[in-house]
Backbone as CSV, one residue per row, in Angstrom:
resi,resn,N_x,N_y,N_z,CA_x,CA_y,CA_z,C_x,C_y,C_z
1,UNK,-27.439,19.655,15.395,-28.555,20.548,15.785,-28.632,20.639,17.284
2,UNK,-28.908,21.871,17.784,-29.058,22.045,19.214,-30.381,21.486,19.756
3,UNK,-31.396,21.526,18.899,-32.708,21.047,19.303,-33.155,20.062,18.253
4,UNK,-34.065,19.102,18.647,-34.505,18.094,17.699,-35.419,18.691,16.637
5,UNK,-35.303,18.279,15.395,-36.111,18.676,14.287,-36.641,17.410,13.634
6,UNK,-37.844,17.451,13.116,-38.375,16.287,12.399,-37.415,15.912,11.234
7,UNK,-37.050,14.672,11.183,-36.105,14.208,10.144,-36.844,13.951,8.816
8,UNK,-36.078,13.965,7.732,-36.675,13.519,6.431,-37.119,12.106,6.534
9,UNK,-37.984,11.702,5.564,-38.500,10.300,5.587,-37.383,9.288,5.477
10,UNK,-36.260,9.633,4.797,-35.197,8.657,4.560,-34.143,8.680,5.690
11,UNK,-34.402,9.374,6.787,-33.408,9.432,7.889,-34.132,9.337,9.183
12,UNK,-33.327,9.167,10.290,-33.875,9.103,11.616,-33.139,10.137,12.462
13,UNK,-33.782,10.588,13.544,-33.181,11.560,14.470,-32.549,10.784,15.639
14,UNK,-31.289,11.125,15.946,-30.585,10.516,17.049,-29.839,11.546,17.810
15,UNK,-29.373,11.164,19.012,-28.530,12.067,19.829,-27.106,11.417,19.821
16,UNK,-26.119,12.143,19.307,-24.728,11.665,19.295,-23.845,12.727,19.877
17,UNK,-23.101,12.418,20.951,-22.207,13.397,21.584,-22.993,14.651,22.047
18,UNK,-24.189,14.459,22.539,-24.982,15.591,23.038,-25.641,16.424,21.967
19,UNK,-25.573,16.002,20.718,-26.152,16.762,19.649,-27.209,15.964,18.909
20,UNK,-28.249,16.642,18.437,-29.276,15.938,17.628,-28.767,15.878,16.196
21,UNK,-28.848,14.678,15.634,-28.332,14.514,14.278,-29.397,13.725,13.486
22,UNK,-29.341,13.907,12.165,-30.079,13.055,11.279,-29.157,11.982,10.731
23,UNK,-29.557,10.748,10.879,-28.684,9.623,10.437,-29.407,8.854,9.323
24,UNK,-28.638,8.612,8.302,-29.167,7.833,7.161,-28.176,6.722,6.778
25,UNK,-28.641,5.529,6.640,-27.813,4.436,6.285,-27.894,4.146,4.799
26,UNK,-26.748,4.010,4.165,-26.698,3.740,2.743,-25.727,2.557,2.455
27,UNK,-25.978,1.824,1.429,-25.119,0.696,0.989,-24.459,1.098,-0.331
28,UNK,-23.127,1.142,-0.293,-22.390,1.567,-1.490,-21.171,0.625,-1.736
29,UNK,-20.582,0.750,-2.905,-19.414,-0.029,-3.242,-18.157,0.475,-2.495
30,UNK,-18.157,1.678,-2.090,-16.979,2.257,-1.409,-17.346,3.589,-0.779
31,UNK,-16.429,4.093,0.103,-16.709,5.332,0.790,-16.843,6.554,-0.177
32,UNK,-16.063,6.515,-1.251,-16.163,7.634,-2.238,-17.605,7.772,-2.757
33,UNK,-18.228,6.642,-3.032,-19.602,6.695,-3.563,-20.578,7.141,-2.479
34,UNK,-20.282,6.706,-1.228,-21.134,7.134,-0.122,-21.085,8.615,0.102
35,UNK,-19.884,9.245,-0.020,-19.688,10.679,0.125,-20.440,11.382,-0.977
36,UNK,-20.339,10.863,-2.202,-21.056,11.485,-3.313,-22.575,11.488,-3.112
37,UNK,-23.106,10.349,-2.694,-24.533,10.217,-2.444,-25.002,11.088,-1.280
38,UNK,-24.157,11.181,-0.271,-24.500,12.013,0.885,-24.560,13.490,0.460
39,UNK,-23.647,13.888,-0.351,-23.669,15.276,-0.837,-24.914,15.590,-1.678
40,UNK,-25.273,14.687,-2.534,-26.491,14.878,-3.378,-27.699,14.942,-2.459
41,UNK,-27.775,14.087,-1.453,-28.915,14.095,-0.536,-28.981,15.423,0.255
42,UNK,-27.835,15.924,0.683,-27.781,17.178,1.425,-28.262,18.345,0.517
43,UNK,-27.785,18.330,-0.695,-28.212,19.409,-1.629,-29.701,19.401,-1.876
44,UNK,-30.260,18.175,-1.989,-31.713,18.118,-2.214,-32.460,18.657,-1.046
45,UNK,-31.944,18.343,0.197,-32.637,18.925,1.394,-32.505,20.460,1.452
46,UNK,-31.363,20.949,1.114,-31.113,22.357,1.183,-31.966,23.137,0.144
47,UNK,-32.036,22.589,-1.074,-32.916,23.226,-2.118,-34.345,23.186,-1.696
48,UNK,-34.770,22.071,-1.115,-36.163,21.990,-0.630,-36.427,23.009,0.415
49,UNK,-35.443,23.285,1.296,-35.649,24.251,2.337,-35.753,25.653,1.791
50,UNK,-35.068,25.931,0.705,-35.109,27.291,0.127,-36.484,27.547,-0.556
51,UNK,-37.118,26.464,-1.029,-38.365,26.658,-1.714,-39.569,26.699,-0.801
52,UNK,-39.482,26.150,0.394,-40.620,26.083,1.258,-40.190,26.348,2.709
53,UNK,-40.953,27.244,3.351,-40.670,27.543,4.791,-41.061,26.366,5.685
54,UNK,-41.925,25.503,5.157,-42.368,24.367,5.971,-41.468,23.120,5.817
55,UNK,-40.424,23.278,5.013,-39.516,22.160,4.800,-38.794,21.782,6.064
56,UNK,-38.524,20.457,6.260,-37.792,20.002,7.432,-36.374,20.512,7.445
57,UNK,-35.852,20.939,6.268,-34.468,21.358,6.145,-34.314,22.846,5.863
58,UNK,-35.327,23.637,6.247,-35.227,25.065,5.937,-34.023,25.763,6.649
59,UNK,-33.577,25.158,7.790,-32.514,25.793,8.475,-31.124,25.447,7.842
60,UNK,-31.136,24.618,6.758,-29.893,24.261,6.075,-29.561,25.275,4.995
61,UNK,-30.478,26.169,4.701,-30.246,27.169,3.650,-29.049,27.986,3.987
62,UNK,-28.088,28.118,3.017,-26.888,28.835,3.265,-25.747,28.066,3.874
63,UNK,-26.052,26.817,4.231,-25.010,25.966,4.838,-24.318,25.176,3.758
64,UNK,-23.001,24.851,4.031,-22.226,24.019,3.128,-22.237,22.603,3.644
65,UNK,-22.082,21.604,2.794,-22.217,20.232,3.177,-21.184,19.837,4.247
66,UNK,-19.965,20.333,4.150,-18.921,19.935,5.146,-19.191,20.495,6.513
67,UNK,-20.064,21.514,6.584,-20.368,22.142,7.892,-21.404,21.294,8.649
68,UNK,-22.167,20.492,7.958,-23.258,19.768,8.593,-23.176,18.261,8.410
69,UNK,-22.418,17.813,7.447,-22.496,16.427,7.009,-21.183,15.666,7.284
70,UNK,-21.301,14.451,7.805,-20.171,13.547,7.950,-20.550,12.152,7.479
71,UNK,-19.530,11.409,6.961,-19.732,10.036,6.531,-18.680,9.185,7.267
72,UNK,-19.091,8.137,7.986,-18.159,7.332,8.709,-17.321,6.492,7.770
73,UNK,-16.316,5.839,8.300,-15.395,5.040,7.484,-15.261,3.652,8.091
74,UNK,-16.323,2.875,7.883,-16.392,1.522,8.508,-15.299,0.568,7.975
75,UNK,-14.841,0.829,6.769,-13.837,-0.070,6.143,-12.412,0.444,6.192
76,UNK,-12.174,1.582,6.940,-10.852,2.199,7.030,-10.278,2.437,5.629
77,UNK,-11.081,3.029,4.766,-10.670,3.322,3.404,-9.833,4.611,3.336
78,UNK,-10.050,5.472,4.302,-9.273,6.739,4.348,-7.964,6.426,5.081
79,UNK,-6.825,6.448,4.367,-5.599,6.087,4.944,-4.513,7.140,4.619
80,UNK,-3.619,7.339,5.570,-2.562,8.303,5.392,-1.445,7.712,4.505
81,UNK,-0.857,8.543,3.682,0.268,8.186,2.861,0.931,9.416,2.305
82,UNK,2.114,9.237,1.702,2.805,10.452,1.154,2.063,11.058,-0.033
83,UNK,1.163,10.314,-0.631,0.343,10.870,-1.745,-1.126,11.140,-1.301
84,UNK,-1.307,11.389,0.000,-2.618,11.694,0.501,-3.215,12.919,-0.202
85,UNK,-4.436,12.768,-0.731,-5.075,13.863,-1.480,-6.336,14.316,-0.703
86,UNK,-6.284,15.469,-0.077,-7.405,15.888,0.785,-8.697,16.162,0.011
87,UNK,-8.629,16.497,-1.262,-9.839,16.914,-2.000,-10.639,15.787,-2.668
88,UNK,-10.060,14.565,-2.705,-10.850,13.517,-3.335,-11.997,13.033,-2.427
89,UNK,-12.988,12.515,-3.000,-14.230,12.184,-2.235,-13.927,11.237,-1.080
90,UNK,-13.085,10.259,-1.260,-12.807,9.291,-0.213,-12.251,9.920,1.059
91,UNK,-11.609,11.086,0.929,-10.951,11.698,2.083,-11.705,12.968,2.583
92,UNK,-12.942,13.112,2.168,-13.756,14.271,2.598,-14.910,13.808,3.479
93,UNK,-15.523,14.822,4.143,-16.650,14.588,5.025,-16.360,13.554,6.088
94,UNK,-15.106,13.611,6.611,-14.709,12.609,7.629,-15.375,12.896,8.975
95,UNK,-15.702,11.792,9.650,-16.253,11.942,11.003,-15.110,12.121,11.994
96,UNK,-15.456,12.433,13.240,-14.438,12.732,14.272,-13.472,11.622,14.486
97,UNK,-13.950,10.375,14.596,-13.137,9.212,14.834,-12.115,9.012,13.735
98,UNK,-12.555,9.153,12.492,-11.660,8.931,11.377,-10.608,10.052,11.300
99,UNK,-11.027,11.289,11.567,-10.057,12.376,11.588,-8.920,12.137,12.571
100,UNK,-9.311,11.730,13.762,-8.323,11.482,14.827,-7.384,10.348,14.435
101,UNK,-7.986,9.284,13.832,-7.150,8.122,13.415,-6.130,8.513,12.351
102,UNK,-6.566,9.199,11.346,-5.666,9.548,10.193,-4.616,10.532,10.643
103,UNK,-4.962,11.510,11.457,-3.968,12.479,11.963,-2.895,11.721,12.770
104,UNK,-3.323,10.705,13.583,-2.366,9.956,14.377,-1.470,9.153,13.449
105,UNK,-2.032,8.580,12.384,-1.230,7.838,11.423,-0.195,8.714,10.753
106,UNK,-0.543,9.965,10.535,0.334,10.873,9.801,1.516,11.389,10.669
107,UNK,1.437,11.156,11.965,2.479,11.626,12.869,2.639,13.178,12.777
108,UNK,1.539,13.864,12.627,1.563,15.306,12.615,1.731,15.913,11.208
109,UNK,1.804,15.111,10.178,1.905,15.666,8.820,0.580,16.173,8.282
110,UNK,-0.532,15.748,8.873,-1.854,16.215,8.523,-2.485,16.916,9.703
111,UNK,-3.395,17.863,9.392,-4.133,18.554,10.402,-5.557,18.888,9.884
112,UNK,-6.431,19.281,10.779,-7.786,19.670,10.385,-7.730,20.905,9.522
113,UNK,-8.459,20.888,8.447,-8.472,22.020,7.527,-9.394,23.115,8.038
114,UNK,-8.821,24.257,8.422,-9.616,25.353,8.962,-9.584,26.574,8.065
115,UNK,-9.219,26.347,6.785,-9.145,27.475,5.845,-10.543,28.010,5.493
116,UNK,-10.649,29.232,5.052,-11.993,29.831,4.696,-12.662,29.002,3.566
117,UNK,-13.960,28.914,3.649,-14.739,28.185,2.703,-14.815,28.962,1.374
118,UNK,-14.648,28.278,0.287,-14.841,28.884,-1.019,-16.140,28.317,-1.599
119,UNK,-17.090,29.192,-1.852,-18.407,28.799,-2.340,-18.301,28.025,-3.658
120,UNK,-18.931,26.882,-3.740,-18.937,26.095,-4.956,-17.713,25.198,-5.052
121,UNK,-16.815,25.207,-4.052,-15.613,24.358,-4.128,-15.630,23.387,-2.959
122,UNK,-15.288,22.194,-3.237,-15.241,21.153,-2.190,-14.246,21.555,-1.108
123,UNK,-14.627,21.307,0.163,-13.822,21.678,1.300,-13.298,20.419,1.952
124,UNK,-11.980,20.275,2.080,-11.454,18.998,2.664,-11.572,18.976,4.172
125,UNK,-11.586,17.814,4.719,-11.622,17.659,6.220,-10.217,17.794,6.741
126,UNK,-9.183,17.359,6.039,-7.787,17.411,6.495,-6.967,18.092,5.431
127,UNK,-5.821,18.638,5.852,-4.876,19.233,4.925,-3.492,18.999,5.446
128,UNK,-2.506,19.216,4.561,-1.128,19.019,4.975,-0.736,20.160,5.940
129,UNK,0.016,19.832,7.009,0.503,20.820,7.921,1.561,21.653,7.233
130,UNK,1.539,22.987,7.497,2.431,23.921,6.763,3.902,23.712,7.205
131,UNK,4.101,23.207,8.427,5.496,23.063,8.900,5.991,21.658,8.715
132,UNK,5.342,20.849,7.875,5.818,19.535,7.605,6.047,19.316,6.107
133,UNK,7.077,18.665,5.776,7.405,18.346,4.397,7.557,16.834,4.264
134,UNK,6.935,16.280,3.320,6.987,14.811,3.111,7.596,14.552,1.779
135,UNK,8.681,13.757,1.721,9.349,13.417,0.495,8.545,12.343,-0.241
136,UNK,7.891,12.768,-1.325,7.096,11.809,-2.089,7.829,11.319,-3.336
137,UNK,9.123,11.633,-3.437,9.911,11.159,-4.640,10.095,9.641,-4.501
138,UNK,10.322,8.998,-5.651,10.550,7.552,-5.611,11.762,7.224,-4.808
139,UNK,11.786,6.029,-4.191,12.918,5.635,-3.394,14.093,5.316,-4.304
140,UNK,15.255,5.889,-4.010,16.431,5.649,-4.794,17.264,4.556,-4.144
141,UNK,17.767,3.653,-4.991,18.571,2.546,-4.570,20.021,2.773,-5.017
142,UNK,20.964,2.755,-4.057,22.334,2.984,-4.417,23.104,1.662,-4.542
143,UNK,24.008,1.608,-5.488,24.848,0.451,-5.689,26.292,0.801,-5.391
144,UNK,26.988,-0.012,-4.630,28.359,0.199,-4.300,29.251,-0.636,-5.223
145,UNK,30.360,-0.064,-5.605,31.310,-0.769,-6.439,32.485,-1.189,-5.596
146,UNK,33.028,-2.372,-5.848,34.176,-2.851,-5.119,35.376,-2.994,-5.981
147,UNK,36.534,-2.567,-5.541,37.722,-2.646,-6.305,38.241,-4.109,-6.402
148,UNK,38.926,-4.397,-7.471,39.436,-5.780,-7.642,40.586,-6.058,-6.679
149,UNK,40.749,-7.256,-6.219,41.892,-7.572,-5.357,43.193,-7.237,-5.916
150,UNK,44.221,-6.915,-5.112,45.504,-6.534,-5.569,46.215,-7.758,-6.173
151,UNK,45.853,-8.949,-5.753,46.559,-10.153,-6.217,45.906,-10.756,-7.478
152,UNK,45.268,-9.959,-8.226,44.682,-10.456,-9.411,43.349,-9.699,-9.681
153,UNK,42.721,-10.096,-10.734,41.466,-9.448,-11.042,40.624,-10.312,-11.999
154,UNK,39.637,-9.710,-12.558,38.731,-10.441,-13.474,39.518,-10.955,-14.679
155,UNK,40.381,-10.106,-15.193,41.116,-10.470,-16.425,42.034,-11.682,-16.155
156,UNK,42.708,-11.665,-15.010,43.594,-12.806,-14.660,42.792,-14.086,-14.493
157,UNK,41.594,-13.973,-13.894,40.773,-15.169,-13.681,40.289,-15.749,-15.043
158,UNK,39.936,-14.821,-15.985,39.499,-15.285,-17.324,40.634,-15.905,-18.053
159,UNK,41.852,-15.342,-17.893,43.002,-15.929,-18.611,43.249,-17.302,-18.111
160,UNK,43.194,-17.531,-16.800,43.401,-18.842,-16.229,42.372,-19.847,-16.690
161,UNK,41.106,-19.391,-16.788,40.076,-20.279,-17.208,40.253,-20.701,-18.706
162,UNK,40.728,-19.762,-19.511,41.019,-20.036,-20.937,42.117,-21.083,-21.065
163,UNK,43.226,-20.897,-20.280,44.342,-21.845,-20.332,43.905,-23.203,-19.900
164,UNK,43.104,-23.267,-18.835,42.643,-24.556,-18.355,41.790,-25.257,-19.371
165,UNK,40.934,-24.481,-20.081,40.090,-25.079,-21.119,40.887,-25.641,-22.270
166,UNK,42.016,-24.972,-22.583,42.837,-25.482,-23.652,43.447,-26.843,-23.383
167,UNK,43.709,-27.128,-22.096,44.322,-28.407,-21.716,43.361,-29.518,-21.515
168,UNK,42.104,-29.263,-21.671,41.116,-30.344,-21.510,41.102,-31.284,-22.703
169,UNK,41.011,-32.556,-22.391,40.905,-33.553,-23.444,39.464,-33.799,-23.877
170,UNK,38.544,-33.427,-23.004,37.104,-33.521,-23.328,36.479,-32.184,-23.053
171,UNK,35.270,-32.040,-23.537,34.579,-30.762,-23.307,34.220,-30.566,-21.827
172,UNK,34.021,-29.347,-21.463,33.722,-29.049,-20.057,32.440,-29.742,-19.598
173,UNK,31.307,-29.730,-20.354,30.101,-30.444,-19.920,30.397,-31.929,-19.726
174,UNK,31.196,-32.574,-20.652,31.471,-33.976,-20.512,32.346,-34.241,-19.272
175,UNK,33.271,-33.288,-18.984,34.137,-33.425,-17.817,33.269,-33.375,-16.568
176,UNK,32.246,-32.545,-16.534,31.374,-32.453,-15.381,30.551,-33.718,-15.162
177,UNK,30.112,-34.320,-16.298,29.369,-35.576,-16.252,30.215,-36.714,-15.664
178,UNK,31.449,-36.764,-16.115,32.354,-37.807,-15.627,32.662,-37.590,-14.137
179,UNK,32.788,-36.354,-13.739,33.060,-36.024,-12.331,31.930,-36.488,-11.443
180,UNK,30.700,-36.185,-11.909,29.508,-36.588,-11.136,29.395,-38.118,-11.096
181,UNK,29.738,-38.781,-12.189,29.655,-40.244,-12.205,30.668,-40.852,-11.222
182,UNK,31.861,-40.307,-11.179,32.875,-40.829,-10.235,32.442,-40.630,-8.818
183,UNK,31.740,-39.489,-8.526,31.276,-39.207,-7.175,30.222,-40.202,-6.767
184,UNK,29.342,-40.554,-7.697,28.242,-41.528,-7.416,28.875,-42.882,-7.157
185,UNK,29.875,-43.300,-7.963,30.516,-44.568,-7.741,31.176,-44.659,-6.394
186,UNK,31.846,-43.560,-5.936,32.516,-43.551,-4.675,31.483,-43.705,-3.512
187,UNK,30.358,-43.049,-3.643,29.324,-43.146,-2.585,28.789,-44.563,-2.519
188,UNK,28.572,-45.207,-3.673,28.029,-46.546,-3.682,29.049,-47.538,-3.114
189,UNK,30.339,-47.320,-3.362,31.349,-48.199,-2.791,31.390,-48.050,-1.251
190,UNK,31.197,-46.828,-0.785,31.283,-46.514,0.639,30.121,-47.254,1.350
191,UNK,29.015,-47.470,0.650,27.858,-48.139,1.227,27.847,-49.640,0.916
192,UNK,28.915,-50.099,0.312,29.035,-51.496,-0.031,27.992,-51.934,-1.054
193,UNK,27.545,-50.999,-1.838,26.531,-51.322,-2.869,27.225,-51.936,-4.132
194,UNK,28.479,-51.642,-4.305,29.243,-52.241,-5.408,30.628,-52.617,-4.884
195,UNK,31.213,-53.575,-5.506,32.537,-54.030,-5.055,33.544,-53.781,-6.186
196,UNK,34.794,-53.545,-5.777,35.830,-53.318,-6.733,36.110,-54.602,-7.468
197,UNK,36.365,-54.467,-8.769,36.680,-55.641,-9.572,38.126,-56.065,-9.339
198,UNK,38.384,-57.320,-9.044,39.767,-57.794,-8.862,40.219,-58.517,-10.103
199,UNK,41.390,-58.058,-10.545,41.999,-58.712,-11.764,43.011,-59.761,-11.346
200,UNK,43.010,-60.850,-12.074,44.000,-61.910,-11.821,45.087,-61.844,-12.862
201,UNK,46.317,-61.851,-12.403,47.444,-61.765,-13.296,48.304,-63.044,-13.211
202,UNK,48.706,-63.524,-14.321,49.516,-64.762,-14.344,51.013,-64.372,-14.182
203,UNK,51.666,-65.006,-13.252,53.023,-64.701,-12.993,53.919,-65.745,-13.683
204,UNK,54.922,-65.289,-14.332,55.856,-66.199,-15.002,57.260,-65.924,-14.481
205,UNK,57.903,-67.013,-14.231,59.280,-66.879,-13.760,60.210,-66.986,-14.970
206,UNK,61.167,-66.110,-14.995,62.089,-66.124,-16.128,63.107,-67.233,-15.973
């Protein structure tokens, strides 16, 4: 407003950026709910202005909510992304600071919506820039295949493993257990924790 007007009982009059505004504080679960409640409040003021010339909001008659109303974003709930939807409640009625922040986040992919107003239809604060295209398709992951070495391949390796298994006297799990046991014994001997057993042999002369 260019000049101060008496505010509704639920709001206060303030000066912000050289303009008189009505400010109302609300507590909500999220910005979407705050935008919804702000819109309902604005409509109630506008209807009241149409019914009475003495209404504090009589100058709102014929105005749309996005022309007069903003809701701040104290929790940074409005965020840019490839699936940004300008028409949902959370992304509408943005204040100046939030608009500047989100446009900067978008790197020019979003801009202020200046399209003509359609009566009875929600008007977004931001819209996609016409000269920008954002790929919103799922990320594709490519897999590379590697050719087998010239000196053999998977088949040769399997054949060797089969031949080795045929020559085992014990099963492979048992062979691994024995191998581990031998390694433990060698480590214990290196630390002098066990000593090698010495056998005594009787020598006989012919």
